[in-house]
C-alpha positions in Angstrom: 100.1 98.6 104.2 101.2 101.0 107.0 97.7 102.3 107.3 96.4 99.0 108.4 99.0 98.3 111.2 98.9 99.6 114.7 102.1 99.5 116.8 103.1 96.9 119.3 101.5 97.8 122.7 103.3 100.0 125.1 103.2 97.2 127.7 105.2 95.0 125.4 107.6 97.8 124.5 108.2 98.5 128.2 108.7 94.8 128.9 111.3 94.7 126.1 113.4 97.4 127.7 114.0 95.3 130.9 115.0 92.1 129.1 118.7 91.0 129.2 121.0 91.6 126.2 121.0 88.8 123.6 117.3 87.8 123.7 115.1 88.1 120.7 113.4 91.1 122.1 116.6 93.0 121.8 117.2 91.7 118.3 113.8 92.2 116.7 113.0 95.5 115.1 109.5 96.5 116.2 106.8 98.8 115.0 106.5 101.0 118.2 105.4 104.4 116.7 102.2 104.9 114.7 103.0 105.6 111.1 106.7 104.6 111.3 107.3 101.0 110.3 110.8 99.6 110.7 112.9 99.1 107.6 112.1 95.9 105.7 115.4 95.8 103.8 117.1 92.5 104.2 114.4 91.2 106.6 113.4 87.5 106.4 110.5 87.3 108.9 107.7 89.7 109.7 105.4 89.1 112.7 101.8 90.3 112.1 99.0 90.1 114.6 95.3 90.0 113.5 93.0 90.8 116.3 89.8 89.5 114.6 87.5 86.9 116.1 84.0 88.0 115.3 83.3 85.0 113.1 84.2 82.6 115.8 81.1 80.4 116.3 81.5 80.9 120.0 82.0 84.6 119.9 80.2 86.5 122.7 82.1 89.8 122.4 85.4 90.9 123.7 88.8 91.5 122.2 91.9 89.4 122.0 95.5 90.4 122.7 98.9 88.9 121.7 100.9 90.8 124.3 101.6 87.6 126.4 102.8 85.7 123.3 105.0 88.6 122.3 106.5 88.9 125.8 107.3 85.2 125.8 108.8 85.2 122.3 110.9 88.3 123.1 112.3 86.6 126.2 113.7 83.6 124.2 117.3 83.5 123.0 117.8 83.1 119.2 119.7 80.2 117.8 122.6 80.5 115.4 120.4 82.6 113.0 121.4 84.9 110.2 118.0 86.3 109.1 116.6 89.5 110.6 113.1 89.7 112.1 110.6 92.5 112.4 107.4 92.8 114.4 104.9 94.9 112.4 102.4 95.1 115.2 98.7 94.3 114.8 95.8 94.7 112.4 92.9 95.9 114.5 89.3 94.9 114.0 87.8 96.8 111.1 84.3 98.4 111.0 83.2 95.0 109.6 84.9 91.6 109.5 85.2 92.1 105.7 87.3 95.2 106.4 89.7 93.1 108.5 89.9 90.5 105.8 90.8 93.1 103.3 93.5 94.7 105.5 95.0 91.3 106.3 95.1 90.2 102.7 96.7 93.5 101.7 99.4 93.3 104.4 100.3 89.7 103.8 100.4 90.3 100.0 102.8 93.2 100.5 105.0 91.2 102.8 105.2 88.3 100.4 106.0 90.6 97.5 109.2 91.6 99.4 110.3 88.0 99.7 109.6 88.1 103.5 107.9 85.3 105.4 104.9 86.5 107.4 104.4 84.8 110.8 100.8 85.4 111.6 99.3 85.6 115.1 95.6 85.2 114.4 92.3 85.2 116.1 89.6 83.0 114.7 90.7 80.7 111.8 88.3 82.1 109.2 91.2 84.5 108.7 92.9 81.7 106.8 90.6 82.5 103.9 92.2 85.9 103.6 95.7 84.4 104.3 95.1 82.2 101.3 93.7 85.0 99.1 96.9 86.9 99.6 98.4 84.4 97.1 96.0 85.4 94.3 98.8 87.2 92.4 101.4 84.5 93.1 101.3 83.1 89.6 100.8 79.4 90.3 98.6 77.1 92.3 99.5 76.6 95.9 99.4 73.8 98.5 98.1 74.5 102.0 98.7 72.5 105.2 96.4 72.9 108.2 97.4 71.4 111.5 94.0 71.0 112.9 91.6 68.5 114.6 88.9 69.5 112.1 88.8 69.8 108.3 86.8 73.1 108.5 85.3 72.4 105.1 81.8 73.6 106.0 79.2 74.8 103.5 80.5 77.1 100.8 77.0 78.7 100.5 77.0 79.7 104.2 78.8 82.7 105.7 82.4 82.3 106.7 83.2 81.0 110.2 86.1 79.6 112.0 84.9 76.0 111.3 83.6 76.7 107.8 85.9 78.4 105.4 87.8 75.8 103.3 84.7 75.2 101.2 84.9 78.9 100.0 88.6 78.6 99.4 87.8 75.6 97.1 84.9 77.2 95.1 85.7 80.9 95.0 87.6 82.3 92.0 90.4 82.6 91.3 91.1 78.8 91.7 94.6 78.7 93.3 94.4 75.7 95.6 96.1 72.6 94.3 96.2 70.5 97.5 94.9 70.8 101.0 96.4 68.7 103.8 95.1 68.3 107.3 97.5 67.0 110.0 96.1 65.6 113.2 92.4 65.4 112.5 90.2 63.6 115.0 87.3 61.6 113.5 84.8 62.4 116.2 85.2 66.1 115.5 84.3 65.8 111.9 81.0 65.0 110.1 81.3 61.8 108.1 80.2 63.8 105.0 83.4 66.0 105.3 85.6 62.9 105.7 84.1 61.5 102.5 84.5 64.9 100.7 88.2 65.0 101.6 88.5 61.6 99.9 86.5 62.6 96.9 88.6 65.7 96.4 91.8 63.7 96.7 93.0 65.9 99.6 95.4 64.5 102.2 94.1 63.8 105.7 96.2 62.4 108.5 94.6 61.2 111.7 96.2 62.3 115.0 97.4 58.8 115.8 99.1 58.4 112.4 101.1 61.6 112.9 102.0 61.0 116.6 102.9 57.4 115.8 105.6 58.6 113.4 106.2 62.4 113.4 108.5 62.1 110.4 105.5 61.6 108.1 105.1 65.4 108.4 108.3 66.2 106.6 107.4 65.5 102.9 103.9 67.1 103.5 105.5 70.3 104.6 108.2 70.1 101.9 105.4 70.6 99.3 103.5 73.3 101.2 103.3 77.0 100.5 101.0 78.0 103.4 101.1 76.3 106.8 98.5 77.1 109.4 98.2 75.8 112.9 94.9 75.8 114.8 96.1 75.9 118.5 93.0 73.8 119.3 95.0 70.9 117.8 97.2 71.0 120.9 95.8 69.1 123.8 94.4 71.2 126.6 96.9 70.0 129.2 99.7 71.5 127.1 98.1 74.9 127.0 95.5 75.8 129.5 92.1 74.3 130.4 90.8 77.9 130.4 91.7 78.4 126.7 91.4 74.9 125.2 88.9 72.1 125.8 90.4 69.3 123.8 91.7 66.4 125.9 93.5 64.9 122.9 95.9 66.5 120.5 99.5 67.2 119.9 101.8 67.6 122.9 104.4 70.3 123.2 107.3 68.4 121.6 105.2 67.2 118.7 103.8 70.7 117.8 107.3 72.2 118.0 108.7 69.4 115.7 105.9 70.1 113.2 106.7 73.8 113.2 110.4 73.0 112.6 109.5 70.7 109.7 107.5 73.6 108.3 110.5 75.9 108.6 113.0 73.6 106.9 110.8 73.2 103.9 112.2 75.3 101.1 108.8 76.0 99.8 106.8 77.3 102.8 106.5 81.0 102.4 104.1 81.9 105.2 103.2 80.5 108.6 100.1 81.2 110.7 98.9 80.4 114.3 95.2 80.8 114.7 92.5 80.5 117.4 94.8 82.4 119.7 93.2 84.0 122.7 94.5 86.3 125.5 96.9 84.0 127.4 97.6 86.5 130.2 96.3 83.9 132.7 98.4 81.1 131.3 102.1 81.8 131.1 102.8 78.2 129.9 100.4 78.5 127.0 102.0 81.8 125.7 105.4 80.3 126.2 104.5 77.2 124.1 103.2 79.4 121.3 106.4 81.4 121.4 108.4 78.2 121.2 106.4 77.0 118.2 107.3 80.3 116.5 111.0 79.9 117.6 111.2 76.4 116.1 109.7 77.6 112.8 112.3 80.4 112.6 115.0 77.9 113.5 113.9 75.6 110.7 114.0 78.4 108.1 117.5 79.3 109.2 118.6 75.7 108.5 117.1 75.3 105.0 119.2 73.4 102.5 118.7 73.8 98.8 118.6 70.3 97.4 116.1 70.6 94.5 118.4 71.2 91.6 117.0 68.4 89.4 118.7 69.9 86.3 122.0 68.7 87.7 122.0 64.9 87.5 125.0 64.7 89.8 123.0 66.2 92.7 120.5 63.2 92.9 120.2 59.5 92.3 117.3 58.1 90.2 115.6 54.8 90.9 113.0 53.3 88.6 110.6 50.8 90.1 108.1 48.8 87.9 104.7 48.5 89.6 101.9 46.8 87.6 101.7 48.7 84.3 103.6 51.8 85.7 107.2 52.6 86.1 107.6 54.8 89.1 110.6 57.1 89.1 112.1 58.2 92.4 114.8 60.7 93.0 117.0 60.9 96.0 119.0 64.0 96.9 122.7 63.2 97.3 123.0 66.2 99.6 120.2 65.6 102.2 118.9 62.1 101.4 115.4 63.4 100.8 113.2 61.6 98.3 110.8 62.7 95.5 108.6 60.7 93.2 108.0 61.8 89.6 104.5 62.3 88.2 104.2 61.4 84.5 103.1 64.2 82.2 99.6 63.7 81.0 99.4 65.5 77.7 95.7 64.8 76.9 94.3 66.8 79.8 94.5 70.4 81.0 97.5 69.7 83.2 97.3 71.6 86.4 100.5 70.3 87.9 103.2 72.0 85.8 105.6 72.7 88.6 104.2 69.8 90.7 105.7 67.1 88.5 107.9 66.0 91.4 106.2 65.2 94.7 108.1 64.9 98.0 107.9 61.4 99.4 109.7 59.2 101.9 112.2 56.3 101.7 109.5 54.1 103.2 107.2 54.9 100.1 110.1 53.9 97.8 110.4 50.6 99.7 106.7 50.1 99.5 106.9 50.6 95.7 109.5 47.9 95.5 106.9 45.6 97.1 104.4 46.6 94.4 102.5 49.2 96.4 101.7 52.5 94.6 102.2 55.4 97.1 98.9 57.0 98.0 100.2 60.5 97.5 101.2 59.6 93.9 97.8 58.2 93.2 95.9 61.2 94.6 98.1 63.7 92.8 97.6 61.9 89.5 93.8 61.6 89.9 93.6 65.2 90.9 95.4 66.1 87.7 93.0 64.1 85.6 89.8 65.6 87.0 
């Protein structure tokens, strides 16, 4: 993968030298010399920039830079962390966009194969297609969570763009996608046909008001995710910069950092990407917020707790709730208090779930079941399995 990566800019390297001792910039090993990557032995996180934005529907030329985000991140102090971090530098634009896609897929695939979590700084969000494709050799179906104000389904028969790539993820072989969840969508930014299609495919869609009304709904969604992507356009403009974002509604700074931390504490999330980044040189607050989002994700990973040993009956408590003709089985971790709901094995169909027979849920969903309400996520997962 080294042939696809260019070093961190000299400007950022020089900035790193004047930072005080103890900050992340002094702790992170960086790719600063062409052809000489830092050692990846024992590394838990790898920062990768992808400077591609030519399939942005608003592209009018010009390059993007992640220097300001890196400077902001390097200036932060780490928490009580035990996992090393490296910055692998950037993937430059290829001769064609497809060349960039290939390089990105190759790099993420290589990083994942070493058990390292890639943290992607991305340009236009069509890159998420390649991010997803890097899991083609993963050996099982994956779940993807997109923090976005749009679904980005688009038309699978049309070329990829930053607002039309999920359709290709769904229809292109190999079929690896089990579930796609969108957090923070805004109805007026999505065609009614796409909203209907999300329902038809039994994907999960959570409106902005639903998430901001109770940020804890994010936790079980993230607990079942493999890939988490954040479109920074989902953050309201006043939190970033009116020069780089036009959305008056969206997540505020605390909410987006909480979402990133929930992604981090999930034992299953194996990669994290921030997309639709631009050159934030004119907005220090925007680059600092993006840096803090990354900080909270790393913080979450460092505080992961393994509580999913369902072979040991002493590690959880089982609750059985009769609802109509079903008996719903809930499991609660005795270590963390987190909840799961069991999906019955359906032997007469080509079962796609396999390792998805336990779905994360909330205590509230358990209470709803005791009031004879079947949790929506249970229903969708079962219907998806029967299709």
